[in-house]
Backbone as a printed PyTorch tensor [residue, N CA C, xyz], in Angstrom:
tensor([[[ -2.9400,   9.9010,  15.5150],
         [ -3.7910,   8.7770,  15.8620],
         [ -5.2400,   9.2470,  15.9660]],

        [[ -5.4780,  10.4300,  16.5320],
         [ -6.8370,  10.9440,  16.6810],
         [ -7.4780,  11.1700,  15.3130]],

        [[ -6.6640,  11.5790,  14.3450],
         [ -7.1710,  11.7830,  12.9890],
         [ -7.6870,  10.4630,  12.4200]],

        [[ -6.9510,   9.3750,  12.6550],
         [ -7.3840,   8.0690,  12.1630],
         [ -8.6600,   7.6210,  12.8650]],

        [[ -8.8080,   7.9570,  14.1500],
         [-10.0110,   7.5760,  14.8920],
         [-11.2360,   8.3000,  14.3470]],

        [[-11.0900,   9.6040,  14.0550],
         [-12.2040,  10.3660,  13.4880],
         [-12.5470,   9.8330,  12.0990]],

        [[-11.5180,   9.5360,  11.3320],
         [-11.7240,   8.9840,  10.0010],
         [-12.3980,   7.6190,  10.0780]],

        [[-12.0120,   6.8200,  11.0640],
         [-12.6140,   5.4970,  11.2500],
         [-14.1040,   5.6300,  11.5630]],

        [[-14.4620,   6.6060,  12.3710],
         [-15.8820,   6.8220,  12.7060],
         [-16.6630,   7.2180,  11.4510]],

        [[-16.0830,   8.1120,  10.6470],
         [-16.7290,   8.4930,   9.3860],
         [-16.9140,   7.2670,   8.4960]],

        [[-15.8900,   6.4180,   8.4560],
         [-15.9640,   5.2010,   7.6430],
         [-17.0570,   4.2610,   8.1430]],

        [[-17.2070,   4.1570,   9.4550],
         [-18.2620,   3.3010,  10.0150],
         [-19.6340,   3.7610,   9.5370]],

        [[-19.8310,   5.0670,   9.5040],
         [-21.0990,   5.6270,   9.0300],
         [-21.2990,   5.3020,   7.5470]],

        [[-20.2210,   5.4150,   6.7660],
         [-20.3080,   5.0930,   5.3400],
         [-20.6030,   3.6100,   5.1220]],

        [[-19.9710,   2.7410,   5.9060],
         [-20.2220,   1.2960,   5.7900],
         [-21.6870,   1.0000,   6.0890]],

        [[-22.2180,   1.6310,   7.1180],
         [-23.6400,   1.4400,   7.4310],
         [-24.5130,   1.9190,   6.2750]],

        [[-24.1110,   3.0270,   5.6540],
         [-24.8460,   3.5220,   4.4910],
         [-24.8090,   2.5350,   3.3340]],

        [[-23.6440,   1.9470,   3.0950],
         [-23.5120,   0.9450,   2.0290],
         [-24.4240,  -0.2350,   2.3210]],

        [[-24.4390,  -0.6650,   3.5670],
         [-25.3000,  -1.7910,   3.9630],
         [-26.7760,  -1.4750,   3.7370]],

        [[-27.1190,  -0.1880,   3.8680],
         [-28.5090,   0.2380,   3.6750],
         [-28.8280,   0.4930,   2.1980]],

        [[-27.8360,   0.2880,   1.3310],
         [-28.0710,   0.4650,  -0.0980],
         [-27.7650,   1.8460,  -0.6270]],

        [[-27.0660,   2.6590,   0.1420],
         [-26.7150,   4.0190,  -0.2640],
         [-25.4740,   3.9820,  -1.1630]],

        [[-25.6870,   4.1270,  -2.4670],
         [-24.5770,   4.0840,  -3.4230],
         [-23.6450,   5.2780,  -3.2530]],

        [[-24.1830,   6.3990,  -2.8110],
         [-23.3460,   7.5820,  -2.5840],
         [-22.3370,   7.3240,  -1.4660]],

        [[-22.7270,   6.5330,  -0.4700],
         [-21.8040,   6.2000,   0.6230],
         [-20.6300,   5.3910,   0.0860]],

        [[-20.9190,   4.4360,  -0.8050],
         [-19.8290,   3.6540,  -1.4010],
         [-18.9400,   4.5500,  -2.2430]],

        [[-19.5380,   5.4280,  -3.0290],
         [-18.7600,   6.3390,  -3.8670],
         [-17.8520,   7.2090,  -3.0110]],

        [[-18.3630,   7.7090,  -1.9040],
         [-17.5690,   8.5440,  -1.0020],
         [-16.3890,   7.7600,  -0.4390]],

        [[-16.6430,   6.5520,   0.0250],
         [-15.5760,   5.7350,   0.5890],
         [-14.5640,   5.3550,  -0.4960]],

        [[-15.0490,   5.0320,  -1.6780],
         [-14.1720,   4.7100,  -2.8010],
         [-13.2690,   5.8960,  -3.1240]],

        [[-13.8450,   7.0850,  -3.2250],
         [-13.0560,   8.2830,  -3.5270],
         [-12.0050,   8.5510,  -2.4500]],

        [[-12.3550,   8.2600,  -1.2230],
         [-11.4490,   8.5130,  -0.1000],
         [-10.2090,   7.6230,  -0.1600]],

        [[-10.3680,   6.3690,  -0.5670],
         [ -9.2710,   5.4000,  -0.4840],
         [ -8.7070,   4.9270,  -1.8180]],

        [[ -9.3400,   5.2570,  -2.9250],
         [ -8.9150,   4.6760,  -4.2020],
         [ -7.4640,   5.0020,  -4.5470]],

        [[ -7.0400,   6.2330,  -4.3590],
         [ -5.6760,   6.6090,  -4.7240],
         [ -4.6550,   5.8950,  -3.8520]],

        [[ -4.8970,   5.8630,  -2.5560],
         [ -3.9620,   5.2040,  -1.6460],
         [ -3.8580,   3.7120,  -1.8950]],

        [[ -4.9930,   3.0590,  -2.1430],
         [ -4.9890,   1.6150,  -2.3970],
         [ -4.2900,   1.3230,  -3.7220]],

        [[ -4.6130,   2.0930,  -4.7450],
         [ -3.9680,   1.8810,  -6.0460],
         [ -2.4600,   2.1040,  -5.9410]],

        [[ -2.0660,   3.1890,  -5.3050],
         [ -0.6410,   3.5150,  -5.1660],
         [  0.0850,   2.4240,  -4.3830]],

        [[ -0.5420,   1.9370,  -3.3200],
         [  0.0420,   0.8530,  -2.5360],
         [  0.2380,  -0.3800,  -3.4170]],

        [[ -0.7920,  -0.7520,  -4.1670],
         [ -0.7050,  -1.9210,  -5.0570],
         [  0.3650,  -1.7160,  -6.1260]],

        [[  0.4010,  -0.5400,  -6.7030],
         [  1.3790,  -0.2560,  -7.7500],
         [  2.8030,  -0.3720,  -7.2210]],

        [[  3.0410,   0.1790,  -6.0530],
         [  4.3860,   0.1240,  -5.4940],
         [  4.7440,  -1.2700,  -4.9950]],

        [[  3.7660,  -2.0210,  -4.5470],
         [  4.0360,  -3.4060,  -4.1390],
         [  4.3500,  -4.2790,  -5.3550]],

        [[  3.6500,  -4.0380,  -6.4620],
         [  3.7450,  -4.9250,  -7.6190],
         [  4.6600,  -4.4260,  -8.7230]],

        [[  4.7370,  -3.1030,  -8.8800],
         [  5.5170,  -2.5570,  -9.9830],
         [  4.8760,  -2.8090, -11.3410]],

        [[  3.5880,  -3.0660, -11.3620],
         [  2.8630,  -3.4010, -12.5880],
         [  1.5250,  -2.6670, -12.5450]],

        [[  1.3940,  -1.6410, -13.3880],
         [  0.2010,  -0.7900, -13.3550],
         [ -1.0740,  -1.5700, -13.6590]],

        [[ -1.0340,  -2.4710, -14.6250],
         [ -2.2370,  -3.2240, -14.9840],
         [ -2.6620,  -4.1480, -13.8510]],

        [[ -1.7020,  -4.8470, -13.2550],
         [ -2.0250,  -5.7380, -12.1330],
         [ -2.5580,  -4.9230, -10.9580]],

        [[ -1.9440,  -3.7710, -10.6950],
         [ -2.4000,  -2.9080,  -9.5980],
         [ -3.8350,  -2.4510,  -9.8440]],

        [[ -4.1260,  -2.0740, -11.0750],
         [ -5.4820,  -1.6330, -11.4400],
         [ -6.4920,  -2.7590, -11.2270]],

        [[ -6.1680,  -3.9420, -11.7110],
         [ -7.0730,  -5.0890, -11.5670],
         [ -7.3180,  -5.4190, -10.0990]],

        [[ -6.2450,  -5.4640,  -9.3420],
         [ -6.3580,  -5.8360,  -7.9300],
         [ -7.1420,  -4.7900,  -7.1550]],

        [[ -6.8410,  -3.5190,  -7.3860],
         [ -7.5340,  -2.4930,  -6.5970],
         [ -9.0260,  -2.4570,  -6.9220]],

        [[ -9.3920,  -2.7100,  -8.1660],
         [-10.8140,  -2.7650,  -8.5120],
         [-11.4970,  -3.9570,  -7.8430]],

        [[-10.8190,  -5.1000,  -7.8510],
         [-11.3710,  -6.2870,  -7.1820],
         [-11.5460,  -6.0550,  -5.6880]],

        [[-10.6000,  -5.3580,  -5.0930],
         [-10.6620,  -5.0960,  -3.6540],
         [-11.9210,  -4.3010,  -3.3210]],

        [[-12.1960,  -3.2610,  -4.0980],
         [-13.3790,  -2.4480,  -3.8180],
         [-14.6740,  -3.2060,  -4.1170]],

        [[-14.6630,  -4.0250,  -5.1450],
         [-15.8360,  -4.8440,  -5.4420],
         [-16.1040,  -5.8180,  -4.2970]],

        [[-15.0640,  -6.4750,  -3.8190],
         [-15.2130,  -7.3950,  -2.6870],
         [-15.6290,  -6.6610,  -1.4160]],

        [[-15.0950,  -5.4620,  -1.2260],
         [-15.4710,  -4.6520,  -0.0670],
         [-16.9710,  -4.3540,  -0.1080]],

        [[-17.4510,  -3.9550,  -1.2800],
         [-18.8720,  -3.6480,  -1.4490],
         [-19.7230,  -4.8780,  -1.1290]],

        [[-19.3220,  -6.0170,  -1.6740],
         [-20.0750,  -7.2580,  -1.4260],
         [-20.0660,  -7.6220,   0.0550]],

        [[-18.9200,  -7.4610,   0.6830],
         [-18.8080,  -7.7700,   2.1090],
         [-19.7430,  -6.8790,   2.9190]],

        [[-19.7720,  -5.5970,   2.5860],
         [-20.6810,  -4.6740,   3.2830],
         [-22.1350,  -5.0840,   3.0660]],

        [[-22.4880,  -5.3580,   1.8220],
         [-23.8750,  -5.7000,   1.4960],
         [-24.3020,  -7.0190,   2.1320]],

        [[-23.3500,  -7.9440,   2.3020],
         [-23.6490,  -9.2320,   2.9430],
         [-23.6660,  -9.1190,   4.4630]],

        [[-23.4570,  -7.8900,   4.9420],
         [-23.4800,  -7.5860,   6.3750],
         [-22.4200,  -8.3380,   7.1770]],

        [[-21.3220,  -8.6670,   6.5280],
         [-20.2040,  -9.2580,   7.2530],
         [-19.5200,  -8.1390,   8.0340]],

        [[-18.9470,  -8.4660,   9.1840],
         [-18.3660,  -7.4080,  10.0130],
         [-17.1320,  -6.7600,   9.3840]],

        [[-17.1440,  -5.4460,   9.3810],
         [-15.9820,  -4.6510,   8.9840],
         [-15.8000,  -3.6280,  10.0910]],

        [[-14.7640,  -3.8060,  10.8840],
         [-14.5490,  -2.9330,  12.0370],
         [-13.7660,  -1.6760,  11.6870]],

        [[-12.9580,  -1.7510,  10.6370],
         [-12.1480,  -0.6120,  10.2450],
         [-11.9610,  -0.6940,   8.7300]],

        [[-12.6530,   0.1630,   7.9950],
         [-12.6270,   0.1060,   6.5300],
         [-11.2160,   0.2920,   5.9850]],

        [[-10.4820,   1.2260,   6.5470],
         [ -9.1110,   1.4920,   6.0840],
         [ -8.2430,   0.2540,   6.2410]],

        [[ -8.2720,  -0.3540,   7.4180],
         [ -7.4770,  -1.5580,   7.6460],
         [ -7.9490,  -2.7060,   6.7700]],

        [[ -9.2490,  -2.8260,   6.5880],
         [ -9.7970,  -3.8780,   5.7340],
         [ -9.2600,  -3.7240,   4.3120]],

        [[ -9.3490,  -2.5110,   3.7690],
         [ -8.9300,  -2.2790,   2.3890],
         [ -7.4300,  -2.4880,   2.2010]],

        [[ -6.6260,  -1.9220,   3.1080],
         [ -5.1770,  -2.0980,   2.9680],
         [ -4.7640,  -3.5370,   3.2620]],

        [[ -5.4590,  -4.1980,   4.1670],
         [ -5.1810,  -5.6130,   4.4230],
         [ -5.4970,  -6.4620,   3.2060]],

        [[ -6.6270,  -6.1740,   2.5720],
         [ -6.9950,  -6.8960,   1.3520],
         [ -5.9750,  -6.6200,   0.2490]],

        [[ -5.5460,  -5.3650,   0.1380],
         [ -4.5380,  -5.0120,  -0.8700],
         [ -3.2390,  -5.7670,  -0.6030]],

        [[ -2.8400,  -5.8040,   0.6310],
         [ -1.6160,  -6.5150,   1.0160],
         [ -1.7110,  -7.9850,   0.6280]],

        [[ -2.7880,  -8.6250,   1.0220],
         [ -2.9380, -10.0530,   0.7550],
         [ -2.9820, -10.3560,  -0.7400]],

        [[ -3.7350,  -9.5600,  -1.4740],
         [ -3.8320,  -9.7850,  -2.9210],
         [ -2.4950,  -9.5400,  -3.6110]],

        [[ -1.7810,  -8.5020,  -3.1980],
         [ -0.4770,  -8.2130,  -3.8130],
         [  0.5290,  -9.3200,  -3.5080]],

        [[  0.5660,  -9.7710,  -2.2730],
         [  1.4950, -10.8480,  -1.9210],
         [  1.1580, -12.1220,  -2.6850]],

        [[ -0.1300, -12.4170,  -2.8240],
         [ -0.5390, -13.5920,  -3.6060],
         [ -0.1070, -13.4500,  -5.0620]],

        [[ -0.2960, -12.2460,  -5.5940],
         [  0.1050, -11.9880,  -6.9810],
         [  1.6150, -12.1540,  -7.1460]],

        [[  2.3780, -11.6260,  -6.2010],
         [  3.8360, -11.7470,  -6.2720],
         [  4.2770, -13.2030,  -6.1880]],

        [[  3.6040, -13.9750,  -5.3680],
         [  3.9530, -15.3950,  -5.2470],
         [  3.7410, -16.1190,  -6.5670]],

        [[  2.6640, -15.7960,  -7.2600],
         [  2.3860, -16.4900,  -8.5150],
         [  3.2080, -15.9180,  -9.6680]],

        [[  3.4490, -14.6350,  -9.6660],
         [  4.1810, -14.0070, -10.7650],
         [  5.6840, -14.2850, -10.6710]],

        [[  6.2360, -14.2010,  -9.4730],
         [  7.6630, -14.4370,  -9.2340],
         [  8.5610, -13.6980, -10.2220]],

        [[  8.2150, -12.4590, -10.4820],
         [  9.0700, -11.7020, -11.3880],
         [  9.5100, -10.4180, -10.7010]],

        [[ 10.7190, -10.0660, -10.9340],
         [ 11.2740,  -8.8320, -10.3930],
         [ 11.8530,  -8.0600, -11.5680]],

        [[ 11.4280,  -6.8260, -11.7100],
         [ 11.9530,  -6.0060, -12.7860],
         [ 13.3340,  -5.5040, -12.3960]],

        [[ 14.3180,  -5.6990, -13.2810],
         [ 15.6830,  -5.2940, -12.9320],
         [ 15.8400,  -3.7800, -12.9130]],

        [[ 16.7250,  -3.3370, -12.0660],
         [ 17.0860,  -1.9280, -12.0170],
         [ 18.4180,  -1.8060, -12.7570]],

        [[ 18.6050,  -0.7910, -13.5560],
         [ 19.8640,  -0.6610, -14.2900],
         [ 21.0710,  -0.6690, -13.3460]],

        [[ 22.1850,  -1.2900, -13.8140],
         [ 23.3930,  -1.3650, -12.9990],
         [ 23.9810,   0.0080, -12.7220]],

        [[ 24.0610,   0.8070, -13.7560],
         [ 24.6300,   2.1370, -13.5810],
         [ 23.5440,   3.1730, -13.8340]],

        [[ 23.2390,   3.9070, -12.8030],
         [ 22.1970,   4.9230, -12.9040],
         [ 22.8620,   6.2890, -12.8400]],

        [[ 22.7770,   7.0080, -13.9300],
         [ 23.3970,   8.3190, -13.9610],
         [ 22.3120,   9.3710, -14.1140]],

        [[ 22.2320,  10.2270, -13.1460],
         [ 21.2510,  11.3060, -13.1840],
         [ 21.9740,  12.6320, -13.2820]],

        [[ 21.6120,  13.4130, -14.2470],
         [ 22.1360,  14.7660, -14.3100],
         [ 21.4020,  15.5880, -13.2650]],

        [[ 22.0910,  16.5480, -12.6930],
         [ 21.4980,  17.3200, -11.6040],
         [ 20.2660,  18.1040, -12.0440]],

        [[ 20.1210,  18.3630, -13.3340],
         [ 18.9810,  19.1540, -13.7910],
         [ 17.7970,  18.2970, -14.2580]],

        [[ 17.9120,  16.9950, -14.2000],
         [ 16.7860,  16.1550, -14.6160],
         [ 15.6650,  16.2440, -13.5970]],

        [[ 14.4500,  16.0340, -14.0800],
         [ 13.3020,  16.1740, -13.1770],
         [ 13.1720,  14.9830, -12.2330]],

        [[ 12.3050,  15.1240, -11.2710],
         [ 12.1380,  14.1130, -10.2330],
         [ 11.4060,  12.8750, -10.7340]],

        [[ 10.8220,  12.9420, -11.9050],
         [ 10.1230,  11.7830, -12.4480],
         [ 11.0680,  10.6050, -12.6000]],

        [[ 12.2590,  10.8680, -13.1140],
         [ 13.2350,   9.7960, -13.2970],
         [ 13.6600,   9.2070, -11.9570]],

        [[ 13.8480,  10.0500, -10.9620],
         [ 14.2280,   9.5510,  -9.6390],
         [ 13.1100,   8.6970,  -9.0490]],

        [[ 11.8710,   9.1310,  -9.2500],
         [ 10.7350,   8.3560,  -8.7560],
         [ 10.7040,   6.9760,  -9.4220]],

        [[ 11.0180,   6.9250, -10.7090],
         [ 11.0690,   5.6400, -11.4080],
         [ 12.1440,   4.7360, -10.8120]],

        [[ 13.2980,   5.3050, -10.4740],
         [ 14.3620,   4.5190,  -9.8520],
         [ 13.9210,   4.0050,  -8.4850]],

        [[ 13.2460,   4.8620,  -7.7390],
         [ 12.7650,   4.4520,  -6.4210],
         [ 11.7440,   3.3200,  -6.5490]],

        [[ 10.8230,   3.4500,  -7.4900],
         [  9.8280,   2.3940,  -7.6910],
         [ 10.4940,   1.0820,  -8.0990]],

        [[ 11.5050,   1.1670,  -8.9610],
         [ 12.2340,  -0.0460,  -9.3630],
         [ 12.9800,  -0.6360,  -8.1720]],

        [[ 13.5580,   0.2290,  -7.3470],
         [ 14.2770,  -0.2410,  -6.1560],
         [ 13.3130,  -0.9140,  -5.1870]],

        [[ 12.1260,  -0.3570,  -5.0380],
         [ 11.1240,  -0.9620,  -4.1550],
         [ 10.7900,  -2.3830,  -4.5920]],

        [[ 10.8060,  -2.6180,  -5.8870],
         [ 10.5000,  -3.9610,  -6.3910],
         [ 11.5870,  -4.9700,  -6.0400]],

        [[ 12.7770,  -4.4800,  -5.7350],
         [ 13.9010,  -5.3810,  -5.4550],
         [ 14.0090,  -5.7800,  -3.9930]],

        [[ 13.3100,  -5.0700,  -3.1180],
         [ 13.4240,  -5.4280,  -1.7020],
         [ 12.3710,  -6.4680,  -1.3370]],

        [[ 12.6020,  -7.1380,  -0.2480],
         [ 11.7040,  -8.1790,   0.2500],
         [ 10.2790,  -7.6090,   0.3660]],

        [[  9.2690,  -8.2980,  -0.1850],
         [  7.8900,  -7.7860,  -0.1310],
         [  7.3900,  -7.5200,   1.2940]],

        [[  7.8570,  -8.2880,   2.2530],
         [  7.4480,  -8.0870,   3.6470],
         [  7.9790,  -6.7500,   4.1580]],

        [[  9.2240,  -6.4230,   3.8250],
         [  9.8070,  -5.1390,   4.2240],
         [  9.1450,  -4.0000,   3.4520]],

        [[  8.9280,  -4.2160,   2.1550],
         [  8.3240,  -3.1960,   1.2970],
         [  6.9410,  -2.8130,   1.8150]],

        [[  6.1770,  -3.8070,   2.1990],
         [  4.8220,  -3.5720,   2.6930],
         [  4.8210,  -2.6620,   3.9200]],

        [[  5.6380,  -2.9760,   4.9100],
         [  5.7090,  -2.1580,   6.1270],
         [  6.1960,  -0.7510,   5.7900]],

        [[  7.2040,  -0.6680,   4.9360],
         [  7.7630,   0.6210,   4.5300],
         [  6.6990,   1.4860,   3.8550]],

        [[  5.9330,   0.9040,   2.9270],
         [  4.9110,   1.6720,   2.2120],
         [  3.7910,   2.1380,   3.1350]],

        [[  3.3750,   1.2760,   4.0370],
         [  2.3280,   1.6820,   4.9800],
         [  2.8120,   2.8320,   5.8610]],

        [[  4.0730,   2.7910,   6.2520],
         [  4.6260,   3.8210,   7.1240],
         [  4.8810,   5.1220,   6.3580]],

        [[  5.5950,   5.0350,   5.2490],
         [  6.0180,   6.2320,   4.5190],
         [  4.9350,   6.8090,   3.6080]],

        [[  4.1850,   5.9430,   2.9650],
         [  3.2250,   6.4030,   1.9710],
         [  1.8480,   6.6610,   2.5660]],

        [[  1.4220,   5.7700,   3.4420],
         [  0.0720,   5.8670,   3.9940],
         [  0.0280,   6.4790,   5.3850]],

        [[  1.1950,   6.7980,   5.9330],
         [  1.2750,   7.4870,   7.2240],
         [  0.7340,   6.6640,   8.3920]],

        [[  0.8060,   5.3570,   8.3020],
         [  0.4170,   4.5020,   9.4240],
         [  1.4810,   4.6230,  10.5140]],

        [[  1.0630,   4.5180,  11.7500],
         [  2.0090,   4.4630,  12.8690],
         [  2.5130,   3.0320,  13.0010]],

        [[  3.5800,   2.8330,  13.7790],
         [  4.0800,   1.4780,  14.0330],
         [  2.9670,   0.6100,  14.6160]],

        [[  2.2020,   1.1820,  15.5290],
         [  1.1340,   0.4310,  16.1860],
         [  0.0510,   0.0170,  15.1860]],

        [[ -0.3120,   0.9350,  14.2930],
         [ -1.3370,   0.6280,  13.2920],
         [ -0.8530,  -0.4530,  12.3210]],

        [[  0.4090,  -0.3620,  11.9380],
         [  0.9700,  -1.3760,  11.0400],
         [  1.0130,  -2.7210,  11.7490]],

        [[  1.4330,  -2.7130,  13.0070],
         [  1.5010,  -3.9560,  13.7860],
         [  0.1220,  -4.6120,  13.8600]],

        [[ -0.9060,  -3.8160,  14.1030],
         [ -2.2680,  -4.3580,  14.1630],
         [ -2.6960,  -4.8890,  12.7960]],

        [[ -2.3860,  -4.1440,  11.7590],
         [ -2.7520,  -4.5370,  10.3950],
         [ -2.0790,  -5.8470,   9.9930]],

        [[ -0.7960,  -5.9790,  10.3170],
         [ -0.0270,  -7.1510,   9.8860],
         [ -0.0280,  -8.2740,  10.9160]],

        [[ -0.6050,  -7.9890,  12.0770],
         [ -0.6670,  -8.9620,  13.1700],
         [  0.7240,  -9.4180,  13.6030]],

        [[  1.5850,  -8.4210,  13.8100],
         [  2.9350,  -8.6550,  14.3300],
         [  3.1850,  -7.6270,  15.4260]],

        [[  4.3050,  -7.7530,  16.1090],
         [  4.6160,  -6.8000,  17.1750],
         [  5.1180,  -5.4810,  16.5930]],

        [[  5.0730,  -4.4470,  17.4230],
         [  5.5800,  -3.1310,  17.0450],
         [  7.0600,  -3.2250,  16.6960]],

        [[  7.8000,  -4.0240,  17.4500],
         [  9.2340,  -4.1830,  17.2220],
         [  9.5110,  -4.8250,  15.8580]],

        [[  8.7000,  -5.7850,  15.4720],
         [  8.8560,  -6.4170,  14.1550],
         [  8.6210,  -5.3740,  13.0590]],

        [[  7.6230,  -4.5390,  13.2370],
         [  7.3380,  -3.4770,  12.2660],
         [  8.5290,  -2.5350,  12.1610]],

        [[  9.0270,  -2.0850,  13.3020],
         [ 10.1810,  -1.1810,  13.3120],
         [ 11.3600,  -1.8110,  12.5800]],

        [[ 11.5890,  -3.0810,  12.8280],
         [ 12.6890,  -3.7990,  12.2000],
         [ 12.4890,  -3.9040,  10.6860]],

        [[ 11.2840,  -4.1950,  10.2510],
         [ 11.0110,  -4.3220,   8.8140],
         [ 11.2170,  -2.9950,   8.0910]],

        [[ 10.7680,  -1.9150,   8.7070],
         [ 10.9420,  -0.5970,   8.0880],
         [ 12.4220,  -0.2500,   8.0160]],

        [[ 13.1470,  -0.5320,   9.0810],
         [ 14.5900,  -0.2830,   9.1100],
         [ 15.2870,  -1.0770,   7.9980]],

        [[ 14.9490,  -2.3490,   7.8740],
         [ 15.5750,  -3.1960,   6.8450],
         [ 15.2100,  -2.7260,   5.4360]],

        [[ 13.9880,  -2.2570,   5.2680],
         [ 13.5810,  -1.7230,   3.9610],
         [ 14.4230,  -0.5020,   3.6150]],

        [[ 14.6160,   0.3770,   4.5890],
         [ 15.4160,   1.5810,   4.3480],
         [ 16.8610,   1.2240,   4.0290]],

        [[ 17.4220,   0.2600,   4.7560],
         [ 18.7950,  -0.1750,   4.4680],
         [ 18.9040,  -0.7370,   3.0540]],

        [[ 17.9490,  -1.5710,   2.6810],
         [ 17.9690,  -2.1750,   1.3470],
         [ 17.8390,  -1.1060,   0.2660]],

        [[ 16.9520,  -0.1480,   0.4780],
         [ 16.7800,   0.9280,  -0.5010],
         [ 18.0350,   1.7810,  -0.6090]],

        [[ 18.6610,   2.0740,   0.5230],
         [ 19.9030,   2.8530,   0.4920],
         [ 20.9710,   2.1320,  -0.3160]],

        [[ 21.0780,   0.8400,  -0.1080],
         [ 22.0820,   0.0490,  -0.8210],
         [ 21.8020,   0.0450,  -2.3270]],

        [[ 20.5560,  -0.1700,  -2.6990],
         [ 20.1840,  -0.2180,  -4.1150],
         [ 20.3470,   1.1460,  -4.7730]],

        [[ 19.9760,   2.2020,  -4.0510],
         [ 19.9860,   3.5520,  -4.6310],
         [ 21.3120,   4.2850,  -4.4580]],

        [[ 22.2620,   3.6640,  -3.7930],
         [ 23.5580,   4.3170,  -3.5570],
         [ 24.1680,   4.8740,  -4.8460]],

        [[ 24.1620,   4.1350,  -5.9740],
         [ 24.7320,   4.6990,  -7.2050],
         [ 23.9980,   5.9510,  -7.6820]],

        [[ 22.6980,   5.9970,  -7.4750],
         [ 21.9070,   7.1500,  -7.9090],
         [ 22.1480,   8.3410,  -6.9990]],

        [[ 22.2020,   8.0520,  -5.7050],
         [ 22.3410,   9.1210,  -4.7220],
         [ 23.7780,   9.5900,  -4.5810]],

        [[ 24.7110,   8.8230,  -5.1010],
         [ 26.1190,   9.2070,  -5.0360],
         [ 26.7040,   9.1040,  -3.6520]],

        [[ 26.2120,   8.1750,  -2.8410],
         [ 26.7270,   8.0150,  -1.4790],
         [ 27.4020,   6.6880,  -1.3160]]])
């Protein structure tokens, strides 16, 4: 938690720099969060092009918000919140789920790339609300409390969503994992 607080303070300084017209401050903040935001969008959507479009729009809107001097209290939460909202909106309009193969056979010597593809496909099959909490917890290292604040739900709801995501993933991946 202390690491996030120090990072938040650094982000506040960068936001002030962006407001003052410092392009290097925006570049620094972009470099800090671009991979995490893109990865979050990609795993939420399962569509690289849509993830790319959304993550670019998020940073453009973030820049405009900073320049318009609108309040941003936590850049990390703002960016991931924007990513969450845009991805959920995209999923609502797209309404497509990429199927995962019925029988997944992995040889023990195959590389982890194939397993990662199965995991990404499995993530697309679980409820987006559960997937979102799971990704913030597992991928972005958010605490239950941070996720609860981000999603505006209780800590218990977050814990439950992550648990349900894990159960759903276990069920989907059971043929791959051999359990």
